[in-house]
Structure formats: structure tokens, C-alpha cells
N, C-alpha and C positions, 0 to 999 in steps of 0.2 A: 104817550103816541112814541118816545123816544125809543123807550125798551124796543117797541116793535119794531122799529126803522131799525134800530142797533142789529137785533136777531136776524132782521132779512138781510142786512147785508154782507151778516158773517156770512148764512148761508151763500148768500151769494157768492162770497169769494171761495168756498169751499167746495165750491161748484163746481167754479172756474177752474179750479184748484187740480180735482181731480182729471176734469177733461183735456186738463196741458197735459200733465203726466201720462193720458190715455192715450193722447195724440203721439207722444213722445215714443213709447210702448209700440202702439202696429207700426210708429217710422222704423225703427230698431228692429223687429220682428218682417218687415217687409222688405228690410237688409239685406236681412239675412238670406229670405228666400229667392229675394234677387241675384243672390251669387250662384241657384243652382241652373245649371248649362247643358247644353247638348254640345259634343265637340266631336267631329268625325274626322279619324285618323284614316290615310290614304297611303299605306308605309310600301304597296307595290299596285299593280292596277290590276291584281287577279283580287287583291283584300281590300275591303273596308271596316274599320270597329265603329261605334257606334257607342262611345260614351258619356256616361252621366256625368256630370261637375257637379260637387259639392265644397265651398269653403274656396277662400284666397289662395291665388298662386301664388307660389314658392313655399308653404309650409309643407309641413312632414307629411308624403301622402301615407294614405289609408284603401287598400285599395279593398271591395267588396266583392265576391263572386258566388254568383247564388246558383241554388241546390237543381237539382235534373229536370230537364226537360223547362225550366222558368225563368222567369227574367231577372234583372235586376231592380226594377220597378219596387220587386219586394221588401226591399228597404231605404225607402223612402223617410219614415219615420229615424231609425236609426241611422240613416246618411246623417241626415239635421242635425240630429244629436252630437254626433261626433266632431261633425265641423264646426260646432257652434264651440268645443273643447279643444279648438285648436291646430284643426287640419285640415287637413285638403282630401277631401273623400270623391276617392275613382271607381265610375263601377261599369268596365267592359260585359257591353250586351255581348251574348256568348254571339256566336257566330249562326245564323239564319235566324235571330230575332231583331224587332224592327230594322234597322238601319246594317247593322252588322251583316256582311255580306263574305265570303272567302270560299274556298272549296270545302265538300264536306265529303267526299270522298277521301277514304281510307284516311280519316280525321281520326287522331292520337293525341295523349293526354301532354306529350311532348311538342304538339304544334298548336293545343291550348295555352298551352306555357308561355307559348312564345306568343300568341297574341299579348299576354299579361304584359310580359317583358317587351313590348314595344310600347302599353300603356304607360309602364313608369318609366321608360326613357326619354315619351318623347313630353308626360304632361307632367312628372315630378322633379323636375330642373332639377337635376343632379341625386338627389337624397336617395336614400333607400327606403324602399317602404312594407310594413305591415299589412300583411296579405290575409284578408277575414274569409274563407272556403266555408260555405252554409253546405252542409251533406257530399253530395256529389263536384260543389267547389271544391269541396276541402282538400278532394284529389288532385284539379288543377291548382292548386294551393304547395301544395308537397309535390308536385313535379317543378314548379318553378323553383320551388327552392333550390333540388336536386341539379337542375338544370343551368340554373343564373341566379347561383348565393352571393353572389355583390349587389346585388339588386334589391334583396331581404334583407331587412330588418328583424323580422319576426314574424311569424305564421298561427292566426287564431285558426282551430281545428274546429267548427260550429255543429255544435250536432251533427257530428262523424258519427259514422257507424259501427260496431263491434268491427274487429279484424276478419272474423268469420263469420260470415253475417248467415244464418241456417234457420230463417223463418221466412217460409215459402211464401206465405199470407200477404207480407209486406210488399211488396213485389207486384203482388197482382193489386192490391190496394191501390198502390202507385197510378196502377195503368187505369183501373178502372174511376178513380178521383178521376182523371183529367179527358175521360172522354164523355164527350160533352152530349152526347145523345141518351144517354142514362137519364134516370128521375133524379130529379132535384136529393130527395127522402136519400135515395142507395146512394149518390155521389157523397154525402155528406156519413152516409152510416162509417164508407172508405177511411173518409177523410180523416174520421173519430177515432177509426182503427189503429191508424199509421202516419200521422203526423198530429192533432191536434188533443190536446186535455181536456177532459170532459167540461171543464170550467171556462174553456175557451171559444170563442167565435168562430168558428173552423167555416161560414160561409165569405168568409172572406178570402178564398182559396178556392170557389167555385170555377172562377176566371184567370185566365194570367197565364195559362199551358201553352203549351206546343207541342203536342199529343206527335204528329206528325215527325219531329226529330231524334220522337225516343229512340227506332234504332240506332240512329249514326252516334249520337251519343251513349247509348250504351257500348256498343263495339268500340268506341273511343276510348272506354272507361279500363276499356280490359289493356291498353297499348300504352308503356310498358304495365305488366305484370305487379300486383300489388306486393309481391315479394320482393321488388325492387326499389320499393320508395318506400311502405309503410314502418319499415324496423330505424331507417336510417333520417337524419337531416342535421342538414346545416345550420340552423336557425334555431332561437327560441320559439317552443309552442305555448300555447292556451290552450287545454284541450277543453273545450266551453260546454257542458254535456247540459241538458236538460231531464229533468228529474223524473217527468212521466215517459220518459222514450224510448216506446218499444225497439227500436231500430237500436240500442244501446242501454241493455240490461243492468243491471245495479254489481252484479257480477264482473261486468266488464269496466268498472271506474276507472281501475288503478292501470290498465293494458299497458296503453302506450308510454306512462310514467315507467314499469318495470324493466322497460326496456330499453327505454332512452335518460331516465334518471332524470338529473337536477335541470335538465332542458325544458321539463313539460311540467307545467304550472295545470295543478285543475282546479276548476272550479262548477260547480252547478248550480242550476237557475231549477227553484222550485216552480212549479203551478204552470209547467212547457215539456211541450213533446218534441217533437220532429220538427216541426214547423220554425218553435221560437223564437224567432224573428218579430213578425205579427202580435204572439203572446203574452210576449214582455219585451216589448222596445227598449224601456227607458235603462231597466236593468239588465237586457245585454251590454247596450250604450257603455252602460257608466262601469261594467265590469273591464267591459275592452278597453275602454280610459284609463283607468287605473293598472290594469296588467301593461300595456304602451309604457307608463310612467316609471315602469321598473328596469327599463330596457335600457342599456349604455345608450346614449345623444349619436347621433348620427351623425 
């Protein structure tokens, strides 16, 4: 009886010990997640910027800018990972998405860059920011560096297309993937053609599109022309590419580095295509975090 009683006592103690640390883990995880919040900035009467914020105020800021006609919600997992590494992650929703509102007539990359600059000034507590631009978002990131260099610590070009894009089928697939009136299987075909590697789950991008803003943002992406911002930079750049991205074929791997030299670091994420972030969130976040660590302190 004594041995059986002792065994029962030991098992009970182990169970209590595991339960205690499970509760502590849950508390820490909930504490991290509770730091996610929404902030509405109203820098002027006709402009509201809806910003998703992860991490503690006062930490070095990292701004995440989404791809064409998609919102900043795409970055949830990556934002949490970067915030847990000790950064304040700021995700301004583009105009017309969620609660972000502002004039859309005559929208340009300069105006979108001003929105990013406002976000950094209002929430960055005096720090310069690393700006991560995904696909179309890298247009905005690069022009922010051009127009507001004093606010920028570094730029991450994430799944940025090659300088001269000549595959019109990719643009067709972008439009068709966002078209919710099409059959699910047809949309998935377009998602795999233009955005997802065969090994990835493209269904996560069946929602989250804003096709009503397609023309507005496509026109905005042409002003200023690419010739004004693509071959110049005030800040270091991480050119973060996806190995299976048809928008960035392998022969274009070093095209940005060939122009800007040591300002550019090239990294390639395997088993990912143009969507990149939902395909390999941890690898993407870790690569960004490690690169930021190489930059001069703010």
C-alpha cells in the first residue's frame, strides 16, 4: 500500500506541476495577444487611418504594408512573431479598407507614403521605422523612403515583382482571384497561378479582397513612375523573395542589388510564391527580424 500511495502522490504532483506551467504559458500568450489593438488616427478632417498595432509602445517600430487590394489583416501571424521579438508593429489599413477613410480621387504613391509617414510620426514615439512592403506595398514603402527619409530606418521589399513585368496573365489572375462571383475552383486556379506555391493552401486568400478599389490603386501605383523611385534608395533594403514567385523569376534575383550595390541584401524563401506571408509566416518573420538586427541602432 505504501508504494502504491507514493506512486499516486508523485503522479498527482506531476499533473499539478504541468497544469501550473500550462496556465503560466496561457497567461503569457494571452498577454502577448492582448497587446493587439486598433488605433484610429485623424490627422485631418477628411482622413482617418485605421492602424492595427501589435507590441508595446516605445519599442522600435516596424510598419507592414499589404499587397494589391488586400488589407493588413494578412499579416496577423507575422506581426505577432515580430512583436514578440521586441518591436512595435504598425499596420495601417489602406484607404477605403476597414475604417481607413480619405479622398481617393487623384490618389498617388506620394499620398499613400504620407499616410505611412503620419502613422510613424503619431505612433512611432520618435523612432525611425523599418517598413515592410508586400508586393504593391513595396511601391508605397520605397516612395516613403524617397519622400520621408528621416523617418525610415530600412526597407523590406517582400515579394516585389521584377522591374519590368511582362507576363500579362499574372494581372489577369489577380483580377480573377479577387472576383467573388466566379466559381471557387476557378478562383483557386488563378490563386495558384499567380500567388501560391503548389504545396501551399491557396484557399486562405479566397476572402480579404477589395476589388472595388482595383482601379484606384492601380492608377495610384503609376504616380510617380517607377523610374523615379526604383533605382534609388536612402535606406538599406532587404530584397525578400519567394523561390516560386512568377512575378519575380530567378533570372531577376539580383536586379535590384546590381543597381544599388551593398545597400541591398537578397534573401530567398523556399516553398513560397507571391503571397509569401501566409505560406511561410515564421520563416518570413525570422528573416526580417535577423536582418533588422544588422542595421544601425536607431
